[in-house]
N, C-alpha and C positions, 0 to 999 in steps of 0.2 A: 675487733676488739670490743670488749664489754663496755657498756654506756658508762660515762663517768658518773659516780654518785654527786647529786647535787643537793640532796635533801640536808638541811641543817636543823639542829635543835634550836630552841629559843635562845635568844641573847643571854638570859639569865644563866642558862646551863653552860654556855661557853664561859662565861666569868667564873662559874663554880669549878669547872675543870681546870682553868688556869691556876686558881687558888689551890685546889687540891693537889696539882702537880708540884706546886711550890711547897706545900705541906710535906709530900713525900720526900723531897729532896731534904728538907730540914729534920724530919722524923728519922732519916736513915743515916744521918750524919753523926759521926763519931768524932769530935773535935776536928782535926785537920783532914779527916778522909771520910769516904761515905760507903756504906754497905750496899750491895745490890738490893738485897731485902733481908729483913731480920729472920733468924731462924735457919732457913735454907742456905743462905750465904753469909756467914757472920765475920767475914774478913774483907780485905780490900782486893778487889780484882782489877787487873791492869786495864784493859780496854773499857771496861765498865766506868772506871774513874775518869777516863778522858771524855766519855760521853756525858757523865756528870758535870765535868767542867764546862762542857759546851751549854749545858742547860743552866748551870749557875751564872754564866756570863750573861744571860738575859736579866738576871735580877741582882747579882752581886759579883762584879768583875773581880774584886780582891779575893773573894772565896773560890772562885773558879781557879785563879793562879795558885792558890794554896793546895787545891785538890791535886794538881799536876805536880807540884813540888813534893808533895807528901808521898806520891808513888815513887818517886826516885830515891827516896830513903831506903829502898830495897833493891837498889841497883848493885849488881855484883862488880867485883874488881875487874872482871874480863869484859864489862860493858853490858851484860844482860840485864834488862829490867824484867824481873820475874812476874809470872802470871797471877801469882797470890803473894800478898805481903801479910804474914801473920804477926800481930802485936800481942796476941794472947792465945791460949789454947781453949778453943770453945768446945764443949762436949757435943754440940749439935751438928759437928761438920765432921766428915771423913773423905779423904785422908788428910790429917792434921800435920803440924810442923815435924813431930816426931817421926812420921812415916816417911817424909820427903827427906830428912836429913841433910839439909842443904848446907853449903860451905860458907854462906855469907853471914856477917855478924848480925844482921837482922834476919830473924827467921823468915824464910820464903819457900816457895816451891822451886823446883829445879829446872823448870822450862819457862818460856816466854809466851806472849800472846801477840795477836795482830797489832802492829805498831802504828796506831792512829795518833799518837802523841804530837808528832811535829805538825801534823795539819791542824790540830786543834790549837797548839800553841800559836801558830801563825794566825789563827781566827782571833784568839785572844789579843794578841799583840796589835792587830790592825784595828780592833775596836778602840784602843787608846794607846798609841805608841809611847806617849810621854809616861804614862803610868807603867807600861810594861817593860821599858827598855833594860832597866836594871835587873829585873827578874829574867827576862830572856837571856842576857849576858851570862847569868849564873846557870841557867837551864842548858844553854846551847851546847857546851862541852858534853854534857851527860847525853843529849840526844845523839850528838855525834858518835859517841862510843857505842850507843845501843844499835844505831843503824850499821856501824863497822862491824859489830858482833854479828848481825844478820848476814852480811855479806862476806863474811869469813867463816863462821861457825856453822852456818845453815846452807851452804853451797858446796855441792859435791865437786871435786876438782874438775875443772873442764866445763862445768855447767853454769847456768845463770839463774834458773828458777830457784826459789827459796823452798827449802825442805821443812817439813815438820817432823819431828821425831817422836811426837806423842799426840794423838788426836785432840787433848785438851790444848795444845799449843796453837791450834788453828783457830780456837774459839767456837768451833763447830764439831762438839765432842763425838757425837754418834752419827754423823753424816754418812750416807751410804758410800761417799768418797773414799772412806777408809776401810770398808768391809773386807775386800779381798786382801789387802796388806795386813789387816788386823788378824786375820785367820792364820797368817804365817808366825804369829807370836804364840808360842807354846805356853799356856798358862800352868802347866803342870809345875807343882811344888810351890805355887803362890802362898804366901803367908796368909792363914785364915783371918778374916776381917768381917766387920759388920758395917753395912751400909747405913747411913743416917739420912740420906735424901728421901727415901720412900716414907719416912715418917713425917715428911712435910708436903709431898706431892704425890698423886696418884702413879702408881708403877706404870700405867700405860702411857704416861707422858714423859718417861725417863728411859735412860739407856738400860739394856738388859743386864742380867747378872753375867752372862757370858762374856759381854763386852767389858764389864767392870773388872773381871778376873784379868783380863789382858792389860787394862788400863794399869791396874796395880802392879802387874808383872813388869811393865815398862818403867814405872816409878823405881821398883826394886833394882832393875838393871842399871838405871842412872845413878842410883845411890851407891851400888856396889862399885861402880868405875869412878867414884868420887866426883861425879858430874863433870867429867871431862867431855865438854860439849863437841869438841872436834871428833873425839872417839866415837861418841854417840851418834852423830850424823854419818861418819864414815863406816862404822862397823855395827851399829846396833840393829835390833831386830825390826825396827820400823822406821822408815824414811820415805815420805811421799812428798812430791813437788806440788804445792798448793796454790791454785790460783788466787785464793782469798788472800793470803799473806803476801804473796808476789806482787799482786796489784795494789794492795794497801800500802806496801812498802815503797813500790814505785811512786805513788802520789805523795807519800810522805818525803821521799827524797827530794821530789820538786819543791815541796814547801820547805824542806830544810835548807835547799839551796836559796830559796828567796830570803830566808832568815839569815843566812850567811852573808848575803849582799847587804841587807838591812845593817848588819854589824860590820860591814868591811872586812869580814873574814875570808880573804882571797884563796888561802891555801885549802881551806875547808871546802869552799865553792869548787874549786878543781877537783878535789877527791870526789866530791858528790857527782860532779860531771862524769866521771869515770863509771860510776854506779848506774847512772842513768843511761849510759850508751849500752849497758847490758840488758836493760828492760825489754827492749824489743825481741832479743834473743830467747829471753824467758818466755815471753808470750808465744812465740813461734814453737817452742818446746811444748808448750801446754795446749796448743790448738788440736782438737780432735775433729778430723773431717767426718768421722762416723755419725756424730751427733750435731755437727754445725755449732759448735761451742767450745769455749775453753774448758778443761776438764784436769782434775787431779791425776797425777801419773806416778805410779810407783817406781821409786828410784832404784830399786833392787831388781826389778824384772822389766822395766820400761812399759809395762801395761797401763793404759788408760783406764779411769772409772768410765763406765758406760752410760752415766746419767748426767743431766744438767742440773747443777746447783745454782742457787741465786748469786753466788759470788763469781760466776762466769761472766756476768754483766758488769764487773767492776772494771773491765778494761777501760771504759770511758773516763771512769774517776781517776784511774791510772794515767790518762793522757796517752794511751796506746791504741792506734787506729790503723787499720788497713782496709781500703775501701772495699775491695771484693769480699773479704772476710766479714766485714761489719755487715754488708748486705745479707749474708747468711745469719748472722748473729741476730739481726733484727727480726729476721722471720722466726727464729727460734724463741726470741722473746715475746713476739706477738702471739704465737701459739700458746706459750705458758700462760700469758695474761688472759687469753680467752679460756684457759682451763680452770681458772681460779677467780672466783667473785671478789675475794679479798687479797689482792697482790701484796707482795711478791712471794710466793711459796718458796721455802728454802730448798726444795727438790721437785723435780718435774712431776706433776700430778698423773701424767700419763704413764710413768714409769711403775713396774710392779713393785718396787721398793718404796713407793711413796706411802706416808703414813701421816694423815692430817693432824694428829694430836701428839705425836712421840718427838719431841725436842728437835733435833735439826734433820729430821727425816721428812719434812714437809711443811710444818708450821711457818707462819709469817713472823718476821721479827722486825720491829720498827727501826732498829739501828742499822740493819742491812738496807731496808727500804730507803732510809736517809742516805746512805753512801751511794747506792745505785742510781737513785733519783738525782742526786747532786751531779754524778757524772753524765747522766743522760741530758740534763738541762745544759750542761756546759757545751755539749756537742750538738745541741739543736734539736733533740728529740723532746721537745717541751711536752707534747700530748701524752707521751708515755710516763714522763716525769711527773705530770700533774695527776695522771691516773693513779700512780703509786702513792703520792702524797695524800690525795684524797681518800683512797682506800685505807691508809693508816690513819688518818683522822677519824674515818667512820667507825672503825673497830674499837678505837679507844673511847669515842663518844658513846657507843652502844654497850661497851662491856667493861670499860675502866681500864686501869694501868696494870695489865698483866705482863708477865714476862714475854710471852708470844701468844699467837692467836691462830686458831684453825683457818686455813685460807679457804675452805668450802662454806663453813657455817658463820665464821667471824667470832666464835666463842673464844673467850680468854682462856689460857692454858698456863701451866707452871706456876711459878710463884706470883703472887699478887702484890699490890703496892710497890711495884717495882720501879727502882730509881732511874734506870736508863730509859725506859719507856716514858716516865714523867719528863726526863731531860729532853727527849727528842720532841715530846709534844710542845714544850715551852720554846724550843730553839726553831721548830720546823713545822709540825703538823697542826698546831693551834690555828684557828681562824684569826686570832691577833697577829699572827706572822704574815698574814696576806698583804701584799704590796699593791 
C-alpha cells in the first residue's frame, strides 16, 4: 500500500479552506436549494443536494433540512425523486426540461439518482432529534415512497439487484460499466441537439459525442412511452444492474428502518425488513469471480462488466459481507490503492479503459471516497479508510474544490468551486473534523 500522506499545510491555510468551503456552499445556494456549480450545472441535482445537506449540517442544521425538503418538491406521484429538479429554463444546460417532457407538475428529469437521502436524513436527525422530529415525520413518507419505487420500478421480476435504465441514473454517467450495454442502444434518428457542457469544461474531461447520442436517445425513449418506469425497466433498450445504486439503497434501507423505529412506524419497518432480506441476493448476483469484485451486470444479456469501479467497495457501506469474498475484495482494493497515488480512482488504473481525466472513467471523486471510507471504517478497515480520507484531503488542499481529481497527478478536473466537494471537506476531509 502507498505511504499515507502526512504533510499538512500551515494552520492558516486550513482555516482558509474551511472558510472557502462555506463560501462555496453559500455562493451556490439559490434560496432553498443549491447548485452543484454555476454555469455547468444550473439546476438542483438529487444526490448533489444530499451531500450539500451533509455539508450544511456542520454550520447550519436548519438550512441542511431545507435542502433535503426542497429536493422532494420534485417527487413524482409514483414515488420517484427525480435526478434533476428544474425551476427555470437555463440556456447554459442541455438537455433542459422541454427535452425531458416529464409528467410531474414541477419540471424534472425522467429518471432518478443514487438514493443517499435516507442516510443523510438519519445523520441530520441524530445531530439534534428534538429539532428534527417534526421535519422527519413529514419527510419519512416521501422517503418510503421513493425506496418503494426503486424496489418495484427498478427490479426485474425475480431479481434483486437494482437496475439503472439510463447511465445518468447511476450518477456515474460515462463509466466503462455501461459501455457494452450502451452500444446496444441504436442512436439512429436521434433529434439533432447542441451540447452545452463543452462550453464550460474541456472535452477531454467529458463524455464523448457518441455516448451523448445514446444518452439523448434513451431520454427520447422514456418521453415517448410517457415515462412508464415499469415498462422502461422491463422493455427499454438499456437496463444494467448497478452495484452503486444497489449498495447505496441497501444502506439507505438500513437507515430508513432506523428512522421508522425512531418514529414508531412498525408497518414501515416490517416492509423495509423485506427489502433488506433481498440485499444479499443482490450482492450475490453482482459478484464477478473473474475480477474478484462486485461489478455491473447487463440485465438483458447477463454479461458482467470486466472492470473494477470504485462503487464495488460500497458493499461494506451497505452492510453486506461474506468472509471469503471479502478477502478477495480486500486484495483487489489493495491493488487499486497501490496503483493510484491519489485514491480512490473511479475505475481500475490497470484496465485499458482507464482514463485519469475523463469524468467517471478514472478520476477520483470526494463523494464516493467518503461513502467507501465510511463503510471501510465501520467494518474495521481503518487503515484503508484513513488512506482514502487523507488522499481526499490532500488533493483538495493542493488543488481546490474541483468536481473531481486526477488519481495519478492529483490535478483538479471538471467544474471548479464545486459544492459537493466543499461539503465533503466540511463534513469529513478537513483537519477540523479530526477526532
